[in-house]
N, C-alpha and C positions, 0 to 999 in steps of 0.2 A: 744553339738552343733558339734560337729567334729565327736560322734558317728553318728548322722544328717547324716553329708555332706557325709562321707566315706558310707554310704547306699543308696543316692543318687548317688554317682558315680556308687559303682557298678551296680546300676538301669539301668544306662545308655548302660554301658557297654555291659551286659543281652542284651537288648536292640537290640544291634549293634550287636551283635553275632548273636541272634535269626533273624535280617533281613540279614546280609550276609548268612548264612543258607539257608534263604528265595531264595535271589538272587543267590546263588551256585544251589542250585537246580532249578530254573525260565532255568539259563542259561545251564545249563545239559541238560537237554528235547531240549530246543531249538536247541543248537548248536550241537545235537544229529542228532535233525531232518533237518536240516539245510544239516549239511554233507550226510543223506541220502539222500535229495533229488539230491544230486550231484550223489553217489558211485551207485545207480541204475543203471546208466544212463551205468554201466560198472559190472551188475549183484552182488551191492556188498550192505551189510546193517550191521551195525553197532550195537549195543546195550547198551552197556557200552564206551563213550566215552573216560575214562581215560585207560579201559581195552583193549581195542580192538585198537588202537593206538600204542599199546605198540612196536611192533616188527617193525614200520619203514615203512612195506610193505601197507599198507593200505591208511595211512597217503601220498603215494609216489602216487597212485593209483589217490587219492582225488584230488591232485596239478595235476595231468595231466587233471581229467577234465575240474579243471576249470577254466588251465591255455591255454587250447587247446596245450600241449607240451611234447613231446614225453621223457619221464625222464626213463631210462634204469639203472636199480639198479644195487651198487658196488655189493652189492655179493648175490651170487645165494642162498644159504643156509642158512640162518635164523634160528639157534639152539642158538648157544652162544651167551650171553650178548652181546660181542665185537661185532656181526655182527647187532644187532638189533642197537646196538647206531650206526654204521659206516652210518646205511639208515637212522637212526634219522637225523644226520649230512648231510648228504646227501639232504633229504626235508628240514631243516632249513637252510644248504646253498643254496637250488634253492629260498625259501622264502625272504633270505636277498639283491638276486639278484633282486630281484622286487621294491627294495630300503624300504623291509621293516626293520624295524629294530626291531630285536627280545631284550631286553633288560632285563638279566635277568632268561632268558628261557635257558635252556638247555638239550641235548641230555639225559640226563642222568636220569634229572628229568622225562622227558615224559618217558622215559624207566621203571623207577620203580613205575609208573601209578600217581604223584603228581594229583593228581583233578584240582587245581589252576592253577597249570601251562599250564598243559593240557586246560583247558580253555582259558587262556591268550594266547596260542599260534594262537587256532581256533580263537580266534577274533581278533587277528591280521590279518590272513588270509582272513576273512569275509569282514575287513575294505578295506585291500587291493586289493579284488578281486569283494565282490558285493557294499563296498559304496563308494569306491574313487572316482570312475569314474561318480558317480553322481553330477552332476552340473548343476546350476542353479545362475542365475544372477551373476556369478563367485565366491561362497560364498564357505568356507570349506564342505567339504563332509558330514559331520553331518548338519551344517548350510544350504546347502543346499536340502539336505533332509528333514530336517523340513519347509524350507517355500516354499517345494513342496506339502507337507502335508496341511499345513495353505491356501496355494491356491487351492488347492483342495475341501477341505475341507468351506472354507468361507461362501458360501449361505447355509450352513445348520445350523438349528435351533440346538441350544443345545450342539454345537461341538466348542470348544474353543484350538486348538492344540498350547501351548508355549515349552511343552519337551516332551520328550519320555518314560515316567514312567507314573504321575499322569492324564494326558490329554487323555489315552488312556486305562482308567480304566472302564470304564462305557460300553465301547464296541460301543458306535457310533461312534466315528472317524473310528475304522474300516468299519464300516460298510456304514458310509457318504463313503470313498476311492471307498467301491464298487459300490455302489448305483452312485457315479458320472461318473463311468466309463462305468458300466451297470447296467441302470436300470430297466433293465429286469427282475433281479435277487434279489433283496429286496424292501417292502413297505417301503421305509424310512418313511413317515408320521403313520405309525401303532407303531414307536417304544417309548418308554419312556425311558426316564433317570435313572429313580431309578429299572429297571430292569436291570441289569447290566449283571448278569450270562445268561439271554438269548439275550442280545445281541451279548456277544461274543461267546458264542457258536454257533448262527446266523452266523457272521461273519466268525468263522473258518470252520463251515460244508459247507459253499455256496463257499469260496474260494477253499478248499481243493475238493470239488467236479467238480466245474464250472472254477477255473482257475486254478488247477494244480499245486496250492500250500498247501505243507502238512503243515497240525497242529503243532507248532513249540509251542506256549505255552498252558499253561492248563488255561480254563476258573479257577478253584477253587481256582490255585494259585494265582492269578491277582486277585481275587474278595479277598481273603485271606490276599492280600500285602496291607497294607498302600500308599509303596511306589514300585512298581512293578520295575523289572531289566530292567534297560536303555539298557546295550548291547542287551539283548534279544529281548526287542519292536523294537530297532532300525534294530534288525537281520531280524525280521518277517515283519515290513514296508516294508525294502530294496525289499522285493520279491514281495510286492505289485507295488513296484516302477519298477523293470525291468519287471513285468508281460504289466504292461501298459504302458510298456517304446513306444513301436508302435505306443498306442495314442496321447504321448507325441510327437512323430514325424510329426503326422498328425497334432498338435494343430502349431508345429516349422511352420508347411509347409505352413497351412492355417493362419499365421499371415503376413508371408512374401509375400501369393498372395495378402493378403488383405492391405498390406503397396502401392506393385504395382497397384491394381487398382486404390488404392487414390490417388496415383501421375496422374495416367491416368486422371481420372476424374478431379482430377482439374486442369488440364492441359487444356484439353476439356472446361472447365470453360474459364478459362482463355481465350482459342481461342475467345469461342461464344463474349467474354465482347470485345474483340480487333474487331471480323467481326463489331460488332454491333457502338463500336467508331468510325471504320474506313468509315464505313457506314454514320454514322450521320452526321459528318465530311465534308463526298465529296458529300453529299447531298447539306449540307449549302453552300457549293462554286456552289456550281451547282447552286444554288438558285439564290447568292448574282450575278455569274459573268455576264447573262443578264444587270444589272442592272447596273455594273461599265462599259461595251461596248458599254451601251447607249450612241449613240450620236448624240438625233435628240435633235435639236437648241434651246439654251432658245429666247421667243420672246420680255422678257423687261429685265432688271436689277435688278429689285425685284425676278423673278423669277430666275433667275442665282445664286441669292446671298443667297436666298431660298434652292434651289437646294447643293452649296457648305456647309450651316448650315447644309443640310443631310449626307453630306459626310466627315465632321467632326463629326457629332453625330456618324457615324458608325466607324470611326478611331479609336475615343476615348472612343465610349462606347461597340456597337457593336461585334468588333473584339476583341479587349486582350481578352475576358472569351475564344473566339475559340483559340488562341492563345493557352491558358493557357490547351486546352483539346486536341493541337495538340501535345503539351510537354508531359502530360500525355501520351496519345496515345504512345509515343514513348520510356517513363519509360516504360510503359506495355510492351509492344514487346519486351525490352530488356529484362526485369525482365523477363516476359516466356519464351524466350531462352536460361539465364540463367539457369533455371529449368528444361527446356529439357536437357542440355551438362549432369548437375550433375545428372541426374538422366539418363542416358544415351540413349537419347532419341534422334532421328533424329532433323533438326531444322524445326522451324514451318516455311511452305510456305503460307501467307494468298491467299485467292481467287483472281482470276483474276485483277487487277486494284487495289488494298491493298493493294501493298508492301509499307512500310517508302518510298521505293524513288519514286513509283506513288503519294502518297501523298505528297512528297514534291516536285514535280514536277508540281501539280496541286498548290501547295500553292506559288510556285515561279509565276505561271501563274495567280494566283491571287492579289500576289503582284505586278505584272507588269501592272496590269488590272487597278492596287489601282492608281501606279502612271499615266499613262496613263488617268484614268479618273478625275485625281484632276488634272492634266497639262491642259484638255478640259475643264475642268471650269474654272479654269481661267484665258486660255484663251477667254472663252464665254465672261465672266467679261469682258475682255479690249476689247474685238470686241463691245459689247452692250455699256457698256462705252462712248467708242468713236461713236458710233451709234446713241447715247442720243444725244452729241454734232451736230452733224450733223446734226440730223434730226430736231434739233432747229435751228440750223444757216440756213437749207434750207426753213423752214418754215417761218424765219423773213424775211429773203431774199425775196420770191417768195411771201409774202405778199405785200412787198414793192414794187413790181413791179407791182403787180394787182391793189393797188389804184394808181400806177404812171398809166397806162394803161384806170382803170374805166373812163368812158365819154369821151376819146378820140378819138374814132371813131362819138361820132356826129359832135361832134366840126370840125373835118376836114370834114365831110360830108356838113357842112351847107355854106350857098351861101348868102342870103341876103346879110350879111355882106358888100360881097365885090360888090354887086349890090348897097348900098347906100353909102358907102364911099367914098369919094373924094380922092384927091394925094394921101395928107397925111394920111390918112387913109388906102388909098391901099396897099403905104410904110410900113406904120406901119405893117397892117396884115403880108407884106412880110417879113418883117423880123422876126416878131412873128413865120411864120413858119419856118424860117432859123434854130430861134431858136431854135423851137420843134425838127426839123430835124434832130440840133445837139443832145439834150437831146436822140433823136428815138434811133438814133445812138450809143449814151454813153451808154443807157440803153439795147440796143441788145445786146452790146458785154458782158453786166453782164449777160446774158442768159448765154453763154457758162461757165462761173464762175460756175451758178446755177446746171447747165447741170453737171460738173464735181463733183459736191455734192452729185445729183442723182443718176450718178454712181457710185460713192466711195461706197453708200447705197447699190446699187444693188449688189454691188461686195462682202460686208460685209452681205450680205443677210438678210438687215433689213426685220421686219416681215410686212411692209405695205410699199415696195418698190414701187408696183402698184400702189397705193394711189400715190405715189411722182413721178412716173413718167407720169402716166395721168396730174398729176396737170403741169408737166413741158410741157408735150405737148400741153395744154391748153394755156400756158405763149409764148409758142414759136406761138402758130396758131395765138394768139392775135396781136404778132409782126407780122408776116408776113400780118395779115391783115392791120395793122395799117402802113406797109410799103405800099402796093397798094392804100390806101387812102390819105399817104401821096404825094405819086406820080401823083396822082391825083388833089388833093390841090396844089401842087406847079405848076401843067399846068394852071389851071384854075387862081390864084394870076399871075403867069406870063403874060396871057395874059390881066388882066385888069392893070399889072403894064405898060404893051405897051401903052396904053391910059394916064397915068396918072402917072408921076414920080417926085419923091420928096423924098428926104432922109433927114434923120434925122441922121446924123452921131451921133450924140448926145447921143441917146435914142438910138440907135442901139449898141452902144458900151458899152452900160451899159449891154444891154440886154445879149450879146452874157459874157463880165465878169461873171455878176452875175449869167449866168446859168452855167459856169465854174466854178465857187468858189464853187455854190450852189451843184453843184455834185461831189464837192471836199468833201467837209461837209458834203455830205450824205457816203461818204466812209468814212470819217474819223470816222463819230459818229459811223458805222456799226464796224469799225474797235474799237472802246473804249468799245463797246456792247460784243463783244466778246467772251467767257469766255476762258481764257487760260487755256493749257491742260498740263502739265507737269513731269515728271520722278524721276524728284531730285531739289537739290538745285539748282545744278550749271542751269538747264533750267530757274527754277525761276529765278535768279540773271540776265540771261540772257535776260527773256523778260523784267526784271524793267529798264536794259542797256539800251535795244533798245528802252525803251520808253520815254528816258531820252534824245534817241541821238533825236527822232523822235518830242518831245518838242523844242529842241535849235534847231532844224532844220528845216522842211516844217510847222512845228506851226511859229515859228515863222515870214516863208515866208509868210504863210497864213495870218499873219496878217496884216502886207504889203501890198496884196493884198484885206483886210479889211477897211483900212487905204485907198484905192486905189482909193476899189468904192465909200467908204463915198464920199471922193473929190470930184467924178462925181456925183454924188447924187445934191451936193450941189450947181454946177455950172450949172444942170439943173433947179434949185430953183431960182438962179439969172438970168436964161433965161425966169421964167415967166411958167414952164413947171409942172404944179403938176402929171400928170397922164403919163405914159408912155406905148402907145397901141401898143409896139415891145416885152414885155415879161408880162409874168403874175406874176413875184415876183415883190413886191416894197420893197423898202428900210426897213418897216416894217419886211417883212420874211426875209430879207439877215440878217437883227439884230436882231432877235428872231431868229433864226437858230445859229446866231454863239453865241452869250449868252448861247442856251442849250449846245454848244460845249463847249466852255467854262468851262462851269459845269462838264461837263461829265469827263472832264482831269482828277482832284481831286479823282471825284471818279473810277476812273480806274485804279487812284495809290494806291486809299484804296483798292482795288480787287486783285492787280497785289501785296502787300506787304501781306495782308491775304495766298494769295499761297504761298511767300516764307515762312511764317509761316507755314503756313501747312506743304511744305518739309524739311523744319528746323524738325518740330514734325515728319514726317517720317524716317527722317534720326536716329533722336533719338532711335526709334522703332527700328531702323536695327542696331544699337550699341546695344542696349538694347538684344535683340536677340543674336549677337555674344559674350556680355559676356557670357551669359549664356551658349551658346551652345559650346564656346570653352571649360568652364569649368566643364561640363556637358562631351563632347566627349576626355578631358584630364584623367577625372576619369572612365573612358567607359577603355582606353586605359592601364590607371593603374591597375587597378581591373582586367582586362582579363591578365596582366603579373602576378599579386599576385595568381590569380588561376591558372596556368602553375605552379609556383615556391609551392603552397600547394598539389598540384597533384605532385610532382618529390620528397618532400620532405619526407616521409612517416615515420614520426617519433610517435611514443607512438601507441596504441592499435587501430585496426579498428575502434573499439566505439568511440575513442579521435581520431581519423583522421573523421569519420563522425561528430563528435561534432563542431571540428574544422572546417568541410564544412559549416556546416547548421548552425554558429554563423554567417561565413564570408558572407552566404547568406540574413541572417537576417540583418548585416552591409550596404551591395547591396541593401536590396531592402528599407534601412532608405531614399538613395539620391531619390527615387523614387519622391518625391516633387521639386526637382531639373529638374527633364526629363519633371513634368505636367507645372513649370513653364517655359519651353521652348517652350510646346504648348501651353499655354495662349499668351507667348510674339508673338507667329509664327500668333496665331491667331486674334490679334493687327494688327499685319503687314496685312495679308489677310483683313482685316477688310477696314484697311486704303488704299488698292490696292496697297500693296510694293509687289512686285516679286521679287528682284534683291537684293544682300547684298552682298557687295563687300569685308566688316569687316570678313566676315569666312567661313571656308570651309570645312564649316557643312551646313548641311538642314534639316529639322525638317525632316524626309525621312531616312536618313540617320544617324541619333539619332538613330529615332524608330527600326533601323533594328537592328542597332551597341548593342542598349538595351537590346532588344528580344536575342538576340544572346547571350550576356553574360547571363542572367539569363536562357537563355538553357544550355548553356556550364556548368553556376554552377548545374542545375537542371541532369546533364549528368552525374557529377561529383557525385553527392549523388548518385544520381541510381546505378552506381560503385562501388560504395563504399558501400550501403545497400546488391550488389548481392555479393560482397567478402566475407559479413560478412555472407549472405545466402551460398556461396559456404561454407565457414569455417564449420558452423553449421550443415549444411546439410550432409556432404563428411567427418566429425571429421578432417578434416585439423585445425593444431595449430597454434599461432599466431604466432611463430616463424619460422613456414615453410610459413607461407603468408608472412612475414616479411624476410623471405630470396628471395623469388621467388619476391617479388619487388626490394630488394637490387641488387640481382643482373639481373635483368632486366634493371635497371636503371642507375646502373655501365656501361653497355655495351650501353645502351643509349645514345653513348656523345653526339648529336646533339638535346638532348631533343624532340626529333621529336615524339615520342610514340611508336616507332616502331623497326625492329633491323631487318639488310640484312643477309646476307647467315652467312658471316663472325661473325658480333657480334653474330647471334644467336650459331655460333658453340662453339665460347668462355663462352659465358653462358652459356652452356652444361657443359663442362668442368668444371668449377667452381662450380657445382653442383655435381661434380663425375662422368658424364658421359662418358665409355669410350668410345672414338672413333677414328678412322686413324688418323696418323700424318698426309696425303696430303688433304686437305679442296676439293682440286681437284678433289680426285677419293675415294670419302668415300660414299657405299652404303647405310651404316647405317645413318650419317648427311644427304644423301639426302632422305630418308625414314622418319624421324620425323620432316626435313623439310619441304617437300612437305605434311606432316601429319598437320602440324601448320599454314601453307598457302594452303590449299586445292584451290583458284579460281586462285593460278600464280603470284600472285600478285609482288613477290621479296621480301616480306617485313611477320614481321612475329610482329603484334598487342600485346601488353601485355596480352589484352584477350584471346585471342588464347593461347598465355602461359601460362597462369594461366589456362584455359579449358586443356591442356595439361600435365602439372603436377600436377594437382586435378587427373586425370585420372590416369597416373605414380604412386600415390603416394595413392589413395583409394582403398577399392575395392567397385565394384558396382554390385547393382542388374544387371543380365545378362537374357534372354529370354530362356535359359538353366535353369538357376535356379529357375524361374518360372514355368518352364515346370518338373523340378524334384520333385518340392514340389506339381502341382497336382496332377503328378504322384503317390506321398506317398498318397495324398486322396483316389483315384482311387483304389488304394491295386494295384501297380503294371498294373495296365490296360491302352491299349491306347489309350479306353476312359474314360470320365466321364459320371455320372448322373444326374440331378437334384435334386433327394432326398439326392445324396453326397453333392450338393453344397451347398443346404439349413439345411443340418445338422452342416456342419463343416465351413461357412459363414455367417456372417452376414444378414440380407433380403437384406439390399440394394446391397451390395455385390455382394451375390449372383445371386437377378436378374436383376445385371448389365454385368454378365456372361450368363446369361440366352441366353440376349434378343442378343448378342453378338454373341455367340459360335454355328458354323458352325455343324449340325447333322454329325455324323460320321457312314463312309460308311466304314472301313476297315476288315480284318478278324475279326471273333467274336464280329460284331456290332450286342448289343439289341438292344430293340423297344425304344427309347429315349434316344439312346446312342450321347456324345457331343462331338465334337473334339476339346479337349484343347491344342492339339500340336500348329494348325494352328493360335487361340486365341492369344496364350503365346507369339509369332513370332511377332503377330499382334499388341501384347502389345508395343514394341518396332519399330514399322513402324511408318507409318503416320499418323493419328488419322483422321479419319473425322470428319467433324462436321455437 
C-alpha cells in the first residue's frame, strides 16, 4: 500500500512539473511578444527574454516606452557585472516607485539569467502598466478584466468566460471579443467549438493583421495544455482591452447621453401631464362658474329647495374629487420641479394661465363663488318663504274684501225700497246705510293694509306680483265705485227722511254696536288664522306671551261687549221687535261668529305651541351642530399643530419619517366621518330653515376649508418627504447628510417658520464648515450664496431651496459640457455627428429622439446629413418645449 501511495504522489509531482514547464514556456513566449510590442517603437527586439534583459539597458528602454518617462542610465559602460547589476537595480527601483512590490526578485538573479525571476519581474510590470488601470465597476484589475470579457461575450453562444485559462482554450472567447467590436473581421456564426486550433489561429492572425496585436500565444501550446497559463492569457487579453479602449469610451459616452435623454424625456412627459391636468381642472372651473354665478330668481319655494339640494350635491359629491385633483396637481408640479433641480435643469414654467398660483387664484374665485351662491340660495329660500306667507295672507284678505263688496253695488242702486217704505222703514233704511258707510269706511281702511302686503310682494320680486297688483287695483276700484254709489244712496235717503222721520234708537244702537263688534271679530279671526313666523325660541315665546295678553285683555273686553249686545237684543225683544231694518246682522249672526271666534282661540294656542316645539327642535339642531363643529374644529387645530411638530422632529430615516406621515394621514382620514356628521347636521339645519347659530364660531364652510387645508398640508409634507428620498436616491446623498442638513436648518430656524433669514443662514453654513467672513454685513461670499438660495429676493431661505443648494454643493451632476464631450467621443472628435453614428451607438428610441431635435450642422467641414450636437447638448439643460 505504501508503495502504491508513493507511486501516486510521484505521478502528481511529475504532472505538476510538466504543467509548470508548459506554463513557463507559454509565459516566455507571451511576455517576449508583449515586450517586443512596446520595444519595436524604439527599434529594439528581443529573442530570449532571460538573456536579452540581463544587462539592464533593454529593461530600462522598455520601462521608458511603457511609462512615457525618460530614465537616464547611471552607467555609461555596460561591460562588467557590477555595471549590469547597477542598471538592473535602477530599473527595479523605478518599478518600485510606481507602487509595485517585487517580492524575492533581485538584480543579481536577473543578471544571472534566472528565467523564473525574469518572468516574475515582467509579470509585475505587465500588471502595473497593462492591467492595473483596467477598472470595471470598481473591481480589482483581474476581476475588472474578467467582468469586461464576460459582458462583451455574453451574447455569444458556446462562450462562458469565468477564468483566464480553460475559458479561452477553444478560441471562441477570443473570436467573440473581436467580433463584438469588429464584426467585419470574423464570421462568428460559422465557427465550431470543436475546432479549437482553427479558432485560436483565426483570432491570433486577425488580431495581428487588423488590430496590430502581436501573436503572444501559440495555438498548439494552448491546445496541448489541459490548463493554459493564466498570466499569459491575461497579458494577451489585456492587449485586446486596450485596443478596444476607444470603443469603451464610446460606450460610456453613449450611456451618459442615454441617461440625460431619459431624464429629459421623462421630464417632458411630466410637463405634458401637468398641462393636461391643469387644463382639465381649469376647464371644469370655467364650466362650473356660470352655474355658481347664476342669480336668476326662483319662483317657488320648491324650486329654491331643489336648487339648494343641487348645490349640496355639488359640494359633497362633485367638488371633493376635483379638490383631490388640485392636490395631485400641486404634488405633481412639486415633484417635477424637484426632478428638474436634481437633474440640473431649469425650473419648469407652465404655459400662460396654468401656474400653480393661477390655479390657486381660480380656485379661490371658485370658493368665493360657492360661498356667494350658497348665501344667495339661502336668501332666496328666506325670500320665498316670506313670499309664500304674504301671498297666502293677501289672497285671504282679498277674498274677504271681494266677498264683502260682492252684490253691494246692486243694493246701493235700489230705489223701490225707498218708495214703498214708511217713516219707520226710511229711518231703518237710513240707519242701514249709515251702518254700511261705517263698514265701508272700515273696509276701505283695510284696503291700504292689503296694498302694503302687495307692495312687499312686489319689492320681494314675487313671481306673480302682476296678478296681485291687478287684483288690488280691482278691489280699490270696487271701493271707489261703492263710495260713489254710497254717496248717491245717502242723498236719496236724506231726501226721503225729510218727509218721514222716525227714529228707532234701540235698533240703531244695536246696528252700530253690532257692526263694530262684527268688524272687531273679523279682524280678530284673521289674526288668529295668521301663520306665525319665528326665527328662534324667543320669538315663539314672545308670540305666546302676546297671545296670552290678548286673551286676558282685548278678548275679555270683547266678551263684555258681546254681553252688552246680548242685553240690547233682549231689550228689543221685550219691546216686541223681532226684526231690525237697520242692519243685516242678526243676533244669530253675531252669536255664531262669536262662537267661531271662541273656538279659534284654542286652535291658535295649539298652532303657537307647535311653533314653539318647532323652534325648540331647531335649537336642538343648532346645539347638535355646534357640538360636532366645535369638536371637529378643535381636532383640526390640534392636528395642524401635530403636523408642524412631525415636520420639525426629523427623527429616524427618511423612510421612517415618511411612514410616520402616512400613518398620521391615515389617522386623520379616520376622522372624516366626524366631518361628514357636521355636513349632515348642517343639512338638517338648512332643511329646517335654520340659518344662524350663536353656539359656535364655526360654519360648515370654515370647517370644509380647514379640513381641506389640513389634508393638503399633510399631502404636501408627504410629497416633500418623498422628494427628499428622490433627491437622496437620485443624487447619491446619504441619510446622515440629509439628517445633518435638516438638523442644521431646524436648529437655526428658531421660530419654526420653515425659513431662515440672512443671519440664521450664515450661522447654519458656518455650522456645516463653510469658510465665511467675520463681518456678515460686508461678506461678498455670503451675499453670493444667499442670493443663490433666495433668487426672488424674499429675504428668506426655505428648506427646499437650502436642500437644493446643499445637494448641488455635495453631489456631482450631469452638465451640458459633459454631455457635449460624450457626443464628441461618439462623433470621433468631430464637431458634428451623423444619423448613422447615433443609430449605431444609441438605442433606437433615443437615437430617433436626437435626430428629430438636432439642428443641421453648417460649420467648417460639414458633410451631408451632419447634425449639430453642441446646440442640442445646451438645449437639453435649457427650457424644454412641449
